[in-house]
N, CA, C and O atoms as a Tripos MOL2 file, in Angstrom:
@<TRIPOS>MOLECULE
protein
  216   215    54     0     0
PROTEIN
NO_CHARGES

@<TRIPOS>ATOM
      1 N         -31.3920    3.0320  -27.4240 N.3       1 MET1
      2 CA        -30.6190    3.4250  -26.3650 C.3       1 MET1
      3 C         -29.9620    4.8560  -26.3140 C.2       1 MET1
      4 O         -29.4280    5.4870  -27.2260 O.2       1 MET1
      5 N         -30.1700    5.2270  -24.8480 N.am      2 ALA2
      6 CA        -29.6070    6.8880  -24.7800 C.3       2 ALA2
      7 C         -28.0890    6.4820  -24.8410 C.2       2 ALA2
      8 O         -27.7280    5.3970  -24.3840 O.2       2 ALA2
      9 N         -27.1840    7.3890  -25.4260 N.am      3 ARG3
     10 CA        -25.9490    7.8290  -25.4590 C.3       3 ARG3
     11 C         -25.8290    8.1160  -24.1910 C.2       3 ARG3
     12 O         -26.6350    8.5560  -23.3720 O.2       3 ARG3
     13 N         -24.3700    7.7200  -24.1010 N.am      4 LYS4
     14 CA        -23.9500    8.1380  -22.5120 C.3       4 LYS4
     15 C         -23.2360    9.3930  -22.7620 C.2       4 LYS4
     16 O         -22.5910    9.4000  -23.8100 O.2       4 LYS4
     17 N         -23.1920   10.5760  -21.9700 N.am      5 SER5
     18 CA        -22.5600   11.9020  -22.1470 C.3       5 SER5
     19 C         -21.2690   11.4190  -21.2450 C.2       5 SER5
     20 O         -21.0800   10.4450  -20.5160 O.2       5 SER5
     21 N         -20.4120   12.6300  -21.6590 N.am      6 ALA6
     22 CA        -19.3510   12.8170  -20.6600 C.3       6 ALA6
     23 C         -19.4040   12.9710  -18.9600 C.2       6 ALA6
     24 O         -18.6170   12.7060  -18.0510 O.2       6 ALA6
     25 N         -20.6580   13.5020  -19.0380 N.am      7 GLY7
     26 CA        -21.0310   13.3550  -17.5150 C.3       7 GLY7
     27 C         -21.5870   12.0370  -16.5210 C.2       7 GLY7
     28 O         -21.3940   11.8120  -15.3260 O.2       7 GLY7
     29 N         -22.2990   11.3390  -17.4900 N.am      8 ASP8
     30 CA        -22.5340   10.0500  -17.1660 C.3       8 ASP8
     31 C         -21.1970    9.0010  -16.9070 C.2       8 ASP8
     32 O         -21.0240    8.0220  -16.1810 O.2       8 ASP8
     33 N         -20.5210    9.5910  -17.6950 N.am      9 ARG9
     34 CA        -19.0810    8.6850  -18.0490 C.3       9 ARG9
     35 C         -18.2900    9.2910  -16.5890 C.2       9 ARG9
     36 O         -17.6710    8.4950  -15.8830 O.2       9 ARG9
     37 N         -18.3650   10.5430  -16.2750 N.am     10 ALA10
     38 CA        -17.5470   10.9660  -15.0720 C.3      10 ALA10
     39 C         -18.0180   10.3560  -14.1110 C.2      10 ALA10
     40 O         -17.2520    9.5700  -13.5540 O.2      10 ALA10
     41 N         -19.4390   10.4910  -13.5680 N.am     11 LYS11
     42 CA        -20.0060    9.9780  -12.6200 C.3      11 LYS11
     43 C         -19.6540    8.4590  -12.1180 C.2      11 LYS11
     44 O         -19.3390    8.1230  -10.9760 O.2      11 LYS11
     45 N         -19.7860    7.6790  -13.2150 N.am     12 ARG12
     46 CA        -19.4580    6.1370  -13.2700 C.3      12 ARG12
     47 C         -18.3020    6.2090  -12.6870 C.2      12 ARG12
     48 O         -18.2180    5.8720  -11.5060 O.2      12 ARG12
     49 N         -16.9810    6.7400  -13.5110 N.am     13 GLN13
     50 CA        -15.7450    6.7100  -13.0760 C.3      13 GLN13
     51 C         -15.6840    7.1710  -11.3350 C.2      13 GLN13
     52 O         -14.9330    6.6470  -10.5130 O.2      13 GLN13
     53 N         -16.6100    8.2010  -11.0700 N.am     14 ALA14
     54 CA        -15.9800    8.5060   -9.4920 C.3      14 ALA14
     55 C         -16.7270    7.5720   -8.7000 C.2      14 ALA14
     56 O         -16.2240    7.2000   -7.6400 O.2      14 ALA14
     57 N         -18.0400    7.0610   -9.1070 N.am     15 LEU15
     58 CA        -18.6440    5.8770   -7.9290 C.3      15 LEU15
     59 C         -17.5450    4.6540   -8.1190 C.2      15 LEU15
     60 O         -17.1500    4.0410   -7.1270 O.2      15 LEU15
     61 N         -17.1540    4.3910   -9.2180 N.am     16 ASP16
     62 CA        -16.0900    3.3390   -9.3960 C.3      16 ASP16
     63 C         -14.8640    3.2940   -8.4360 C.2      16 ASP16
     64 O         -14.5330    2.4080   -7.6490 O.2      16 ASP16
     65 N         -14.2340    4.5900   -8.7380 N.am     17 LYS17
     66 CA        -13.1220    5.0430   -7.8050 C.3      17 LYS17
     67 C         -13.5210    4.9960   -5.9510 C.2      17 LYS17
     68 O         -12.9110    4.5290   -4.9890 O.2      17 LYS17
     69 N         -14.5130    5.5480   -6.0590 N.am     18 GLY18
     70 CA        -15.0040    5.6720   -4.4380 C.3      18 GLY18
     71 C         -15.0700    4.2310   -3.8310 C.2      18 GLY18
     72 O         -14.4860    3.8620   -2.8130 O.2      18 GLY18
     73 N         -15.9190    3.4480   -4.6700 N.am     19 LEU19
     74 CA        -16.3460    1.9190   -4.1880 C.3      19 LEU19
     75 C         -14.8390    0.8790   -4.0340 C.2      19 LEU19
     76 O         -14.6600    0.0560   -3.1360 O.2      19 LEU19
     77 N         -13.8760    1.1910   -5.1650 N.am     20 LYS20
     78 CA        -12.5450    0.7030   -5.0930 C.3      20 LYS20
     79 C         -11.9880    1.0480   -3.6140 C.2      20 LYS20
     80 O         -11.7390    0.2560   -2.7050 O.2      20 LYS20
     81 N         -11.8930    2.1240   -3.6300 N.am     21 ALA21
     82 CA        -11.5080    2.8390   -2.6120 C.3      21 ALA21
     83 C         -11.8650    2.4110   -0.7780 C.2      21 ALA21
     84 O         -11.0640    2.2220    0.1370 O.2      21 ALA21
     85 N         -13.2190    2.3770   -0.7810 N.am     22 MET22
     86 CA        -14.0050    1.7130    0.1350 C.3      22 MET22
     87 C         -13.7320    0.0830    0.5840 C.2      22 MET22
     88 O         -13.7120   -0.4270    1.7040 O.2      22 MET22
     89 N         -13.5560   -0.4400   -0.6090 N.am     23 PHE23
     90 CA        -13.3230   -2.2580   -0.3080 C.3      23 PHE23
     91 C         -11.8850   -2.4790   -0.1490 C.2      23 PHE23
     92 O         -11.4700   -3.5430    0.3080 O.2      23 PHE23
     93 N         -10.8390   -1.2100   -0.6220 N.am     24 ARG24
     94 CA         -9.4710   -1.8320   -0.2140 C.3      24 ARG24
     95 C          -9.5970   -1.0010    1.3520 C.2      24 ARG24
     96 O          -8.5900   -1.2060    2.0300 O.2      24 ARG24
     97 N         -10.2180   -0.4700    1.7610 N.am     25 ALA25
     98 CA        -10.3340    0.0080    3.2290 C.3      25 ALA25
     99 C         -10.9880   -0.8040    4.2370 C.2      25 ALA25
    100 O         -10.8400   -0.7210    5.4560 O.2      25 ALA25
    101 N         -11.9060   -1.7890    3.4320 N.am     26 VAL26
    102 CA        -12.5690   -2.4720    4.5030 C.3      26 VAL26
    103 C         -11.4720   -4.0320    4.3170 C.2      26 VAL26
    104 O         -11.0720   -4.6500    5.3040 O.2      26 VAL26
    105 N         -11.2340   -4.3250    3.2760 N.am     27 GLU27
    106 CA        -10.1250   -5.2010    3.1490 C.3      27 GLU27
    107 C          -8.5240   -5.2270    4.1410 C.2      27 GLU27
    108 O          -7.7410   -6.0940    4.5300 O.2      27 GLU27
    109 N          -8.6100   -4.2050    4.2030 N.am     28 GLN28
    110 CA         -7.1170   -3.9480    4.8080 C.3      28 GLN28
    111 C          -7.4140   -4.1120    6.8340 C.2      28 GLN28
    112 O          -6.5160   -4.2100    7.6700 O.2      28 GLN28
    113 N          -8.8210   -4.0940    7.0860 N.am     29 ARG29
    114 CA         -8.9720   -4.0840    8.2530 C.3      29 ARG29
    115 C          -8.9190   -5.4830    8.8240 C.2      29 ARG29
    116 O          -9.4390   -6.4560    8.2770 O.2      29 ARG29
    117 N          -8.1030   -5.5180   10.2190 N.am     30 PRO30
    118 CA         -7.7060   -6.7380   10.9180 C.3      30 PRO30
    119 C          -8.9460   -7.8020   10.8980 C.2      30 PRO30
    120 O          -9.9810   -7.1460   11.0140 O.2      30 PRO30
    121 N          -9.1660   -8.8730   10.8180 N.am     31 VAL31
    122 CA        -10.4590   -9.9900   11.0820 C.3      31 VAL31
    123 C         -10.2140  -11.0120   11.9740 C.2      31 VAL31
    124 O          -9.4370  -11.9660   11.9350 O.2      31 VAL31
    125 N         -11.2060  -10.5490   12.9710 N.am     32 PRO32
    126 CA        -11.2810  -11.1450   14.2200 C.3      32 PRO32
    127 C         -11.3110  -12.5800   14.6250 C.2      32 PRO32
    128 O         -12.3040  -13.2050   14.2520 O.2      32 PRO32
    129 N         -10.3640  -13.2520   15.3530 N.am     33 ASP33
    130 CA         -9.7420  -14.5440   15.2420 C.3      33 ASP33
    131 C         -11.0670  -15.2210   15.1140 C.2      33 ASP33
    132 O         -10.9490  -15.9760   14.1480 O.2      33 ASP33
    133 N         -12.4060  -15.3380   15.6670 N.am     34 ARG34
    134 CA        -13.4750  -15.9780   15.9960 C.3      34 ARG34
    135 C         -14.2040  -16.1950   14.2240 C.2      34 ARG34
    136 O         -14.6390  -17.2400   13.7410 O.2      34 ARG34
    137 N         -14.1310  -14.9490   13.6330 N.am     35 ILE35
    138 CA        -14.5860  -14.7770   12.2380 C.3      35 ILE35
    139 C         -13.3990  -16.0440   11.4660 C.2      35 ILE35
    140 O         -13.7070  -17.1270   10.9690 O.2      35 ILE35
    141 N         -12.3250  -15.5650   11.5710 N.am     36 LEU36
    142 CA        -11.2290  -16.3910   10.8370 C.3      36 LEU36
    143 C         -11.6880  -17.9640   11.1210 C.2      36 LEU36
    144 O         -11.8730  -18.7350   10.1800 O.2      36 LEU36
    145 N         -11.8280  -18.3040   12.2900 N.am     37 SER37
    146 CA        -12.1090  -19.8220   13.1860 C.3      37 SER37
    147 C         -13.1170  -20.4240   11.8640 C.2      37 SER37
    148 O         -12.8470  -21.3960   11.1590 O.2      37 SER37
    149 N         -14.5790  -19.3730   11.7480 N.am     38 VAL38
    150 CA        -15.5750  -19.8610   11.2740 C.3      38 VAL38
    151 C         -14.8790  -20.2650    9.6100 C.2      38 VAL38
    152 O         -14.8170  -21.3480    9.0280 O.2      38 VAL38
    153 N         -14.4850  -19.0820    9.2590 N.am     39 ALA39
    154 CA        -14.2660  -19.4810    7.7660 C.3      39 ALA39
    155 C         -13.2190  -20.5960    7.5840 C.2      39 ALA39
    156 O         -13.2990  -21.2200    6.5260 O.2      39 ALA39
    157 N         -12.1790  -20.9710    8.5140 N.am     40 GLU40
    158 CA        -11.8670  -22.0980    7.8850 C.3      40 GLU40
    159 C         -12.2890  -23.5390    8.1920 C.2      40 GLU40
    160 O         -11.8060  -24.5510    7.6850 O.2      40 GLU40
    161 N         -13.6670  -23.4430    9.4730 N.am     41 GLN41
    162 CA        -14.1860  -24.7220    9.8060 C.3      41 GLN41
    163 C         -14.8690  -24.6820    8.2670 C.2      41 GLN41
    164 O         -14.7670  -25.7490    7.6620 O.2      41 GLN41
    165 N         -15.3200  -23.9610    7.8000 N.am     42 LEU42
    166 CA        -16.2420  -23.9720    6.5500 C.3      42 LEU42
    167 C         -15.5780  -24.3610    5.0850 C.2      42 LEU42
    168 O         -16.0750  -25.0960    4.2310 O.2      42 LEU42
    169 N         -14.2610  -23.6320    5.0350 N.am     43 ASP43
    170 CA        -13.6140  -24.4000    3.9460 C.3      43 ASP43
    171 C         -12.7510  -25.8120    4.2390 C.2      43 ASP43
    172 O         -12.0220  -26.4260    3.4600 O.2      43 ASP43
    173 N         -13.0640  -26.0860    5.5250 N.am     44 GLU44
    174 CA        -12.6230  -27.6790    5.6120 C.3      44 GLU44
    175 C         -13.6680  -28.6900    5.6000 C.2      44 GLU44
    176 O         -13.4320  -29.8650    5.3200 O.2      44 GLU44
    177 N         -14.7800  -28.2610    5.8910 N.am     45 GLY45
    178 CA        -15.8670  -28.6740    5.9450 C.3      45 GLY45
    179 C         -16.4500  -29.2110    4.4930 C.2      45 GLY45
    180 O         -16.8670  -30.3350    4.2140 O.2      45 GLY45
    181 N         -16.3340  -27.9530    3.6050 N.am     46 ALA46
    182 CA        -16.3510  -28.0380    2.2760 C.3      46 ALA46
    183 C         -15.4330  -29.5640    1.5730 C.2      46 ALA46
    184 O         -16.0490  -30.3590    0.8620 O.2      46 ALA46
    185 N         -14.4700  -29.6960    1.7900 N.am     47 ALA47
    186 CA        -13.4220  -30.7400    1.0010 C.3      47 ALA47
    187 C         -13.8200  -31.8590    1.8990 C.2      47 ALA47
    188 O         -13.0700  -32.8260    1.7650 O.2      47 ALA47
    189 N         -14.8890  -32.0460    2.8830 N.am     48 ASP48
    190 CA        -15.1280  -33.4580    3.3120 C.3      48 ASP48
    191 C         -15.8630  -34.2610    2.8840 C.2      48 ASP48
    192 O         -15.7860  -35.4850    2.9820 O.2      48 ASP48
    193 N         -16.6990  -33.5770    2.3320 N.am     49 PRO49
    194 CA        -18.0290  -34.8750    1.5160 C.3      49 PRO49
    195 C         -17.6650  -35.4480    0.4100 C.2      49 PRO49
    196 O         -17.9000  -36.6180    0.1100 O.2      49 PRO49
    197 N         -16.9450  -34.4670   -0.3860 N.am     50 ALA50
    198 CA        -16.2280  -35.2030   -1.6430 C.3      50 ALA50
    199 C         -15.3970  -36.3040   -0.8870 C.2      50 ALA50
    200 O         -15.9540  -37.3210   -1.2990 O.2      50 ALA50
    201 N         -14.6690  -36.6130   -0.2610 N.am     51 LYS51
    202 CA        -13.4250  -37.6940    0.3410 C.3      51 LYS51
    203 C         -14.4900  -38.5880    0.5450 C.2      51 LYS51
    204 O         -14.4620  -39.5540   -0.2170 O.2      51 LYS51
    205 N         -15.4910  -38.5540    1.4070 N.am     52 LYS52
    206 CA        -16.8050  -39.4100    1.9450 C.3      52 LYS52
    207 C         -17.3420  -40.1090    0.9590 C.2      52 LYS52
    208 O         -17.4590  -41.3300    1.0600 O.2      52 LYS52
    209 N         -17.8490  -39.2570   -0.4170 N.am     53 ALA53
    210 CA        -18.7540  -40.0830   -1.7810 C.3      53 ALA53
    211 C         -17.6660  -40.8590   -2.2050 C.2      53 ALA53
    212 O         -18.0720  -41.9810   -2.5090 O.2      53 ALA53
    213 N         -16.5050  -40.7440   -2.3490 N.am     54 GLY54
    214 CA        -15.4550  -41.7690   -2.9370 C.3      54 GLY54
    215 C         -15.2420  -42.6950   -2.5900 C.2      54 GLY54
    216 O         -14.3930  -43.3860   -3.1540 O.2      54 GLY54
@<TRIPOS>BOND
     1     1     2 1
     2     2     3 1
     3     3     4 2
     4     3     5 am
     5     5     6 1
     6     6     7 1
     7     7     8 2
     8     7     9 am
     9     9    10 1
    10    10    11 1
    11    11    12 2
    12    11    13 am
    13    13    14 1
    14    14    15 1
    15    15    16 2
    16    15    17 am
    17    17    18 1
    18    18    19 1
    19    19    20 2
    20    19    21 am
    21    21    22 1
    22    22    23 1
    23    23    24 2
    24    23    25 am
    25    25    26 1
    26    26    27 1
    27    27    28 2
    28    27    29 am
    29    29    30 1
    30    30    31 1
    31    31    32 2
    32    31    33 am
    33    33    34 1
    34    34    35 1
    35    35    36 2
    36    35    37 am
    37    37    38 1
    38    38    39 1
    39    39    40 2
    40    39    41 am
    41    41    42 1
    42    42    43 1
    43    43    44 2
    44    43    45 am
    45    45    46 1
    46    46    47 1
    47    47    48 2
    48    47    49 am
    49    49    50 1
    50    50    51 1
    51    51    52 2
    52    51    53 am
    53    53    54 1
    54    54    55 1
    55    55    56 2
    56    55    57 am
    57    57    58 1
    58    58    59 1
    59    59    60 2
    60    59    61 am
    61    61    62 1
    62    62    63 1
    63    63    64 2
    64    63    65 am
    65    65    66 1
    66    66    67 1
    67    67    68 2
    68    67    69 am
    69    69    70 1
    70    70    71 1
    71    71    72 2
    72    71    73 am
    73    73    74 1
    74    74    75 1
    75    75    76 2
    76    75    77 am
    77    77    78 1
    78    78    79 1
    79    79    80 2
    80    79    81 am
    81    81    82 1
    82    82    83 1
    83    83    84 2
    84    83    85 am
    85    85    86 1
    86    86    87 1
    87    87    88 2
    88    87    89 am
    89    89    90 1
    90    90    91 1
    91    91    92 2
    92    91    93 am
    93    93    94 1
    94    94    95 1
    95    95    96 2
    96    95    97 am
    97    97    98 1
    98    98    99 1
    99    99   100 2
   100    99   101 am
   101   101   102 1
   102   102   103 1
   103   103   104 2
   104   103   105 am
   105   105   106 1
   106   106   107 1
   107   107   108 2
   108   107   109 am
   109   109   110 1
   110   110   111 1
   111   111   112 2
   112   111   113 am
   113   113   114 1
   114   114   115 1
   115   115   116 2
   116   115   117 am
   117   117   118 1
   118   118   119 1
   119   119   120 2
   120   119   121 am
   121   121   122 1
   122   122   123 1
   123   123   124 2
   124   123   125 am
   125   125   126 1
   126   126   127 1
   127   127   128 2
   128   127   129 am
   129   129   130 1
   130   130   131 1
   131   131   132 2
   132   131   133 am
   133   133   134 1
   134   134   135 1
   135   135   136 2
   136   135   137 am
   137   137   138 1
   138   138   139 1
   139   139   140 2
   140   139   141 am
   141   141   142 1
   142   142   143 1
   143   143   144 2
   144   143   145 am
   145   145   146 1
   146   146   147 1
   147   147   148 2
   148   147   149 am
   149   149   150 1
   150   150   151 1
   151   151   152 2
   152   151   153 am
   153   153   154 1
   154   154   155 1
   155   155   156 2
   156   155   157 am
   157   157   158 1
   158   158   159 1
   159   159   160 2
   160   159   161 am
   161   161   162 1
   162   162   163 1
   163   163   164 2
   164   163   165 am
   165   165   166 1
   166   166   167 1
   167   167   168 2
   168   167   169 am
   169   169   170 1
   170   170   171 1
   171   171   172 2
   172   171   173 am
   173   173   174 1
   174   174   175 1
   175   175   176 2
   176   175   177 am
   177   177   178 1
   178   178   179 1
   179   179   180 2
   180   179   181 am
   181   181   182 1
   182   182   183 1
   183   183   184 2
   184   183   185 am
   185   185   186 1
   186   186   187 1
   187   187   188 2
   188   187   189 am
   189   189   190 1
   190   190   191 1
   191   191   192 2
   192   191   193 am
   193   193   194 1
   194   194   195 1
   195   195   196 2
   196   195   197 am
   197   197   198 1
   198   198   199 1
   199   199   200 2
   200   199   201 am
   201   201   202 1
   202   202   203 1
   203   203   204 2
   204   203   205 am
   205   205   206 1
   206   206   207 1
   207   207   208 2
   208   207   209 am
   209   209   210 1
   210   210   211 1
   211   211   212 2
   212   211   213 am
   213   213   214 1
   214   214   215 1
   215   215   216 2
@<TRIPOS>SUBSTRUCTURE
     1 MET1         2 RESIDUE 1 A MET
     2 ALA2         6 RESIDUE 1 A ALA
     3 ARG3        10 RESIDUE 1 A ARG
     4 LYS4        14 RESIDUE 1 A LYS
     5 SER5        18 RESIDUE 1 A SER
     6 ALA6        22 RESIDUE 1 A ALA
     7 GLY7        26 RESIDUE 1 A GLY
     8 ASP8        30 RESIDUE 1 A ASP
     9 ARG9        34 RESIDUE 1 A ARG
    10 ALA10       38 RESIDUE 1 A ALA
    11 LYS11       42 RESIDUE 1 A LYS
    12 ARG12       46 RESIDUE 1 A ARG
    13 GLN13       50 RESIDUE 1 A GLN
    14 ALA14       54 RESIDUE 1 A ALA
    15 LEU15       58 RESIDUE 1 A LEU
    16 ASP16       62 RESIDUE 1 A ASP
    17 LYS17       66 RESIDUE 1 A LYS
    18 GLY18       70 RESIDUE 1 A GLY
    19 LEU19       74 RESIDUE 1 A LEU
    20 LYS20       78 RESIDUE 1 A LYS
    21 ALA21       82 RESIDUE 1 A ALA
    22 MET22       86 RESIDUE 1 A MET
    23 PHE23       90 RESIDUE 1 A PHE
    24 ARG24       94 RESIDUE 1 A ARG
    25 ALA25       98 RESIDUE 1 A ALA
    26 VAL26      102 RESIDUE 1 A VAL
    27 GLU27      106 RESIDUE 1 A GLU
    28 GLN28      110 RESIDUE 1 A GLN
    29 ARG29      114 RESIDUE 1 A ARG
    30 PRO30      118 RESIDUE 1 A PRO
    31 VAL31      122 RESIDUE 1 A VAL
    32 PRO32      126 RESIDUE 1 A PRO
    33 ASP33      130 RESIDUE 1 A ASP
    34 ARG34      134 RESIDUE 1 A ARG
    35 ILE35      138 RESIDUE 1 A ILE
    36 LEU36      142 RESIDUE 1 A LEU
    37 SER37      146 RESIDUE 1 A SER
    38 VAL38      150 RESIDUE 1 A VAL
    39 ALA39      154 RESIDUE 1 A ALA
    40 GLU40      158 RESIDUE 1 A GLU
    41 GLN41      162 RESIDUE 1 A GLN
    42 LEU42      166 RESIDUE 1 A LEU
    43 ASP43      170 RESIDUE 1 A ASP
    44 GLU44      174 RESIDUE 1 A GLU
    45 GLY45      178 RESIDUE 1 A GLY
    46 ALA46      182 RESIDUE 1 A ALA
    47 ALA47      186 RESIDUE 1 A ALA
    48 ASP48      190 RESIDUE 1 A ASP
    49 PRO49      194 RESIDUE 1 A PRO
    50 ALA50      198 RESIDUE 1 A ALA
    51 LYS51      202 RESIDUE 1 A LYS
    52 LYS52      206 RESIDUE 1 A LYS
    53 ALA53      210 RESIDUE 1 A ALA
    54 GLY54      214 RESIDUE 1 A GLY
């Protein structure tokens, strides 16, 4: 295996920092009500089959 240089480490850290900032920005955006509704329905549907099987 090749050794990782300080430059490679710096690039990886910069990329990591950039990706984290991008995901934080996406998480802070408001979610439309239609998407929240679908997500809630999917969550509720996942619990129902277990109740029916028992």
